[in-house]
N, C-alpha and C positions, 0 to 999 in steps of 0.2 A: 208597603207597608213592614218593617222591621218584625221579624217573628219573636216573641219573648215568650222566654220558658220557667218554667217554676217547679220545684221539686219538694215531695214529703219523705221525711225519713221517720221509719218505723224502729224504735231502739228495742226489741223485747228481751227478755231473760235467755233466749235461746240463739234466735236469730234476729241479723238487723236486717232491713228490707227499706230500698229506697225506690221511688219513681219518678221519671221527669215528665212533665206534661207541657203541650205548648199552649198557646194563649185559643186555639179552638177546641180546647182539651182532649186533644189525641195523646196516647201516650207515644212517649218518643222513645223513652229508655228505663231501663230497671235493673236493678242488680240484690242479690242477696248471698250475707255470707253469716259465719255464724259469729254470735255477739263475743265470746269468749270474755278476757278478763279486762279489754281494752275497749268500752265504749267507742269514745272518741276515735280512734283508729277505725271501728269497723263501718262508723258511719260515714267517715273521709272515704274508704276504700267504696263503699257502694256509691256514694255520691261521684265519685271520679267512672265507675264503671258505667252509671247510668248515664252520664253526659258523655261519655266516648261513643254509647251507643247510639244517643241523639246526636253525635255530630258535632257537640258543642265542649267548651271548657267551662268549670266550676264557677267562672269568673263571670259567666254570660249570663248567669241565672238571676233572674230579676228579685225573687224572694224564693227563702226556703224555710219549711215548717218543720218543726218534730214532733213525735210522739212515741208512746211507749213507756215501759219501766224506764229507760234511760234516756228519755227525751232531754233532758236537763242537760247531759253532755255532750251534747250536737255544737260545736262550736261554729258552725256554718250556718245554724237556724237564728232567724230575726224573730221568731215567735213560737211558742210550743201550744200542743192541744192534748186533751185528754185523749187515751185511745178508745175509749168509747164513744166520744162523740166523731172522732177520726173513721171508726168504724161504721159509725151509723150512717155518716156522711159517703163514704164509699162505695157501701153498698145501695142506698139511695140512688146514687149516680148511676149506677149498674141496672138496679130493678125499681124503680120510682114506684111508689103506690105502699099500702097497709102491708108491712113485712113484719116477720120475726126473723132476726140473725141467730144462728148458733155459730160462734166462733170457737173453735178447739185450737187452743194454742201448746206451746212446750211448756208452761206452767201453770196456765189456767184456762178455765174455759168460761164463757160470756153468751149470757141471752138477750139478746137486747129488741124491745120492740117499738115498734114507728108505725104512725099513724099515715094516712093516704098524703098529707104535707109534709112527711118526712120530720115532724117534732117526734121526739122521743117519750112513750107513755108507759113503757117500763124496763126495768134491768135487772138482772139476776147474774153474778159473778160468784165463780168459787175459786175461794183464794188459798183456804186453811188444808185442804187435802188434793194430792197431785193427782188422785182417780180422775180418770175422764179427760187426761191431757196426754201431750207428747211425752211427758217425763215418766208417766203410767207405762207408755206402750215401749217406752226404751229399757224400764226396768224390767218389763216382762220378757223382751226379745234376750236380756243378758241372763234371766233365770232358764229361759229356754235354751241359749245359746243358739239362737237362730238369728242371722244378720237382719234388723230392722227392714230393711229395703226389700226382702223376702217374704216379710210376713203378708202384706195386702195378697198376692197373688194364693199364697197357702190359704187365706181364711175363702177367699172367693172359690177355691177347687174343693175344699173340705165337703165330706160327705154327711159328717155331723156337726154337733155342736156341743161342747163340755160347758154348762154355764158354771161361773163363781158365783160362790154364796156372797161372798164378802166385797164393798166396794172399798175396804182399806187398800193402799198398794202393799203394805207389808203381809197382812193377812191372805192378801190375794196372792201374793208371791208363794207364800206357804201352801196354799191351796194347788197351785199349779205343779209344784214339785209333788204334791200327792197324789195328782192326776198322772203325772209321769211316770211313778214307782207304780200305779195301778195298771200302767200300760195302754191308756190313752194314746191316740193319735194326735201327735204334735198338730197338725192341721185343722183338728177339732177344738182344741185348746185353743191355737190362735183364734179362730173365729168366735171361741168364746170369750177372749180378752176384748175383741171389737164389740162383743155384743153387752160386755158388761161396762165398757165406755159409753158407749151411745145411750145405754139404761139410766145410767148415772146423769147425764146430761139431760135428758129429757124430763125427768125426776125435779128438775131445777124450775122449772116453770111450764104454763100452759103456751101453745103455740097461736097465734092468731094472725090470718091474713096468709099469703103466701112465703113460706119458708125457704130462708136464705142458709147455706153453710158456708163459711168461710176458714182459714188459717191453715198453718203448715201443715196440718195432721190432715188437712181435707186435701192439700194439695198432694200429698205424696200416700196418700192412702184413700182411692175412690170407691172401695168397695164399702167402706163405711157409710158413705154416701146409699148407696144401694140397700145397706143393711137399715139404713136410719127413714128410708121413703117405705121399707116394707112396715116397719113397726108402726109407722103413722098414718100409711097407708093414703101416701099421694106423692105426688111427684115433688121434688126437693130442686131449686137453682142452685145452682154452683157460678160465679163469676169466672172468665176466663184465666186469672192469675189469683187465687181465691188466697194466699199467702200476702197479696201485696194490698189487700184492700185497706188496711191500717194506714199504709203509706200514701195509697191513692188521697184518701180524706183529707190526709194531712197537705197534698200538693193543691187540693180543690179549697183548702182554708188558704193557701199562698196565693194562690190566683186571686182569689176575693177580696185579700187584702191590697191588693192593688188597683 
């Protein structure tokens, strides 16, 4: 039997992610790049790289589904799905059961609740403010003049924690500068930034069932998960490739379509 392959493309405002899976639902390839200003090019690039990892060509794909902010720009896609439905499907594939998904992305964060059969029972999304998102982390990185890739280690090694009183990105930036001027340790400030992000997200909705965290911020900032675990008092589940959850869901929809 000739194996068939399916792809899911998640075009986010910050990054574009693609996964390729075979008919047995095994992940065969994946790729992520910055979305930039040319969404079709980013989608095409991740598709090519994912297919190369899988040892196939784009023409060998049986179906491609797209999701995310720029899903309608993916010319290779035969259909599109909302990012909510794809994140839900991708998470349920990895962790079947009653779960609450916390997705922290570059421009927004989401809380999605699923019943034991995978049906959606609740949903909250933060769209109007960058607080609690990757954009917030990038802004704080610039204010502190600390490379964003170093912030996770700094937070994990911090002896103290400087709490920020505001959830607003603009006001938080002012607070950060005031704390620097007051002589607070940069690592303690970074830890406070992480605390502010998680607190903001957790206040969006209650948590039911097992908690799963996904998204690019989670993928590159593992300390956020540890901090969230302490704040809610229980273990949090994280898929192997948390930033590819939406793309995985889209690929699963593509397979089902056949």
